[in-house]
N, C-alpha and C positions, 0 to 999 in steps of 0.2 A: 606143530610147526609146519608151515606151508612148504610145498615142494619147490625146488629151484626150477625156474622156468627158462627154457632155452629160447632165445629170440634171434631172428635173422639180422636185426639192425634196430637202431633207435626209432625208426619210423613207427614201430609197433607200440612204443610206450612214451614217446617224448611229450605227448600232450598231457600226460599225468604229472609233469614236473615243470617247475618254473626255473630252477637253478640246477646246474650240473657241475660237480666237483671232479676235476680230471687229475689223474696221475700223469706224469710225463713219459718216462722211459717205459717202453712196452705197450703204451696206449697211444700216445701222440707221435712218438718217433723212436728210432733205434739208437739214439745218441749221436747220429751223424746227419740224418735226413728225416723229414717228417713223412709219415705214411700218407700216401695220396688219399686214401679213404678217410683218414682222420682229418686232413685238411678240409676236405669237402664236407664232412659231418659237422665240423665246427661252423663252417659257413652256413650250412642248412639250419643249425640251431639258432644262430644269430639272426637269420632271416625270419625266424619264427619268434623273435623277441625274447629269447631265452638268455638268462644270465649264466656266464661261465666263469668258474674259478679254477685256478691251478693250485694244487697242494702237492708239493714234491718233497720226498725224503732225499734231498740233496744237500751236501755241505756247502754248496755255493750260496752266496748271499742273493737276496732278491734282485738287486740291481744287475748283477752279473747274469742271472737267469733271464731277466727281461731283455737284456741286450743281445742274448744269444738266440732268441726266438726267431727273428727274421732269417737267420742262416739255416734254420730248420724248416722254413716255409710258413711260419706263423706271424701274425701281427699282434703285438702285445696289447693293442687297443681293443682287441676282441674279448679281453678278459677283464672282469670287474675287479678282480684281485688275483695276485700271484704271491704265493707264500712258500718258503722252503724251510726245512728243519734247520738248515744252517743259519738262516736269518733269525729264526726264533731263538736259537742258542746265542748268537751274537748280540741281539737286542737285550737278552736277559743278562749276559755277562757285563754289559755296560751299566746295568741297574744295580746300584749299591745294595738295595734291599734284598735282591735275589742272591747276590754274593754272600751277604751276611747271613741270611736265613738258611742257606745251604752250607755255611761254614767252609767256603772254598779256599780262603786264604789268598795270598799274593803270588805264590810260586807255582807255575803251570808247566806240566810236562805235556808237550804238544805232539800228538801222533798225526803225521801228515806225509803225503807223497810229494817230494820236492818238485816233481815234474808237473804237478797239477796246479791250475790257477787258484783253486780253493785251498792251497797249501799255506805257504807263509803269508800270502796276502790277506788271509783271514785275520791276521793279527792287527791289521790296520784299524785304529780306533780302540784297541785293547792295550794301549801302552801302560796302563796302570798295573798290569801284571808283569812279573818277571818270568820269562820263558827259559826254563832250565833244561839242561841236556841230560841230566841224570835223574832217574826216578826217585832215588833216595833223598833228593833235594826238593822234591815237589810237595805241594799242599793239595793238589788235585790234578786229574788227567783231563785234557781236552782231546777228544778223538774226532778227527775230520775225515781223513782218508788213510787206508792202510799204507804202511811203509812200502816203497817200491820193491817188487819181487819178494814179498814176505808171505808166509802162510801162518795159519792159526797157531801152530805150536811155537812159533818164534816169539809170541807175546807172553807165554807162560811165566818166564822169569820176571818180566816187567810187572805183570799182574800180581804175581806172588809177593813181590816187594810192596806193591800198592796195598794189598790186603793187610800186610804186616803193619803198615803205617796208617791204615784206615782212611784211605783216600777215596774221594768221590770221583766217578767217571762221567764226565759230561760228554754225551754222544751227539755229534752234529749230523750224523746220517744213520738213522736206526735200521735201515734195510739190512737184511742178512746177506743177500747176494744179488748179483745182477748177471745178465747174459752178455758175454763177449760177442760183439756184433759179427766178427769175421769167422767165428768158430762155433757159436751157440753154446760155448762152455761157460758154466757158472763160475764166477769169480767172487771172492768174499768182499763184503762191504763192512763198514765200521760197526754196524749193528751186531755182526757175528762176534766181534771182539768184546763189545759191551755185554752181550748175552753170556759169553764165557765168564766174564768178570762177575756178573750177577750170580751165576751158578757156583762160582767159587766162594760166594758169600759177600761180595763187594756191593757197594751202593752205586747205582747208575741213575743218571738224570736224563730222561728222554722227553723232548718237547715236540718231536715230529710224530708222524703216524706210527702207531695207533693212538697216541695220546690225544685226549680231548682238547688240550690247549691250542693246538694248531688249527683245529676246526673252529673253535670259538674265535680265534684271532682272524681267521680268513673270512668268516661270515659276519663280522661286525658291520660291514658295509651294507648289509641287507636289512632294510627296515621291516619291522613286523614279521620276523622270520617264522616260516611255517615248515617245520622239519618234514612233514609228510609230502612236501612239494620239492624236496631236494634228493637228487640221485648222485651217489659217488661212483666213479668208474675207475677201476684199477686192475693191475695184473697180479697183485700179491694178496693172498688170503690173510697172512699174519699182520699186514700193515694196512692196506687199502680197505679190505672187507671188514676186518676186525675193528678198524678205526671207525668205519661207517656204523657198524652195529653198536659200538660203545657210545657214539654220538647220537644214535637214535634215528638214522636215516636209511633209506633203501640203497642197495648197491648192485653194481653190475661187474662181474668178473670177465675180463678179456683173456681168452685162453690160448690163442695161437701165436701171439707175438711177445709174450712175457716170460716170466720165470717158471710158470707152470705148464708150458706148452707140451711137455712130454707126458702129461697125464690125461690128455684129451685128444680126440680125433681132430685133425686140423680144420676140417670143413664143417663137421657136425658134432660139436661137443655135447656130451651127455653127462650130467652130474652123477646120476645113479648108474655108473658103469664099473666094471671090474678094473678097468685101467685107471680110474680116478680113485686112488687110495687116499687122496687128500681129504675125501669126505669123512675120514676117520678122525680128523682134527676137531670136528665139531664147530667149524666156522663156516656158516652157509651164506652165500650171497643171495640176493633176491632174484637175480637173473644171471645167465651166462650167455656170452656171444663170442664167436670165433675172433672177430676183429671189432675195433671201434669204428663203426660205419653207420650211415643213416639208412 
């Protein structure tokens, strides 16, 4: 297996690729404002006639994600496709064949943060389901965002009851954690709860990264696709990099602005360093770079 190459920016490699698949948080922005280097890099790629796709493990639907881009400093017209794990889940839940094949039933226990826009509004268009307040009345779980002020241990009684009743857990955001912008503290995402459920013996349904489904859906727009000409860029080994590997494309790990920033030197990240214990996971990107920049 070839060594991971450290690059100073995309200017070193962009000519080798026609299409770039971008993660959002930790690559393009911090949840509140776009990184200046990222905004410039996207403009540089566009000026070189490159296609850019966003694939995000967000429980927000596609429409909401598109509308939010300008406030972060981006133009949605710069991207040939924008896809979220939430959109993938929502589209499949309205598909009767998907519901039937996965034996989901009609009664849904919905895990969501009432303060988030991708909370109760996620139900719009899913009126065929009965949203129940007690897990023992449910046929399946839909996990969007963790309950407000909750921690992992709080979900064990819910998940134990779900195991007893053999419920499937449909996860709209497979990320394990994200970084709180004002403190750089890791906070849990729904993927952590889904992963716990799977480890307890439950069935989970993941349609976002690292699942191939979201890559296939997002690249449908590209005619005569050549995977050797696609580069995925993200900040998560378990989702962005593993997803790229499973899909069969090259990848670039951004090290200084995402969830793995404590494992690398901020300015000169080195894969084969004592600080980077992540290398023991066996998930290797093609390249690493401190920031998403040209």
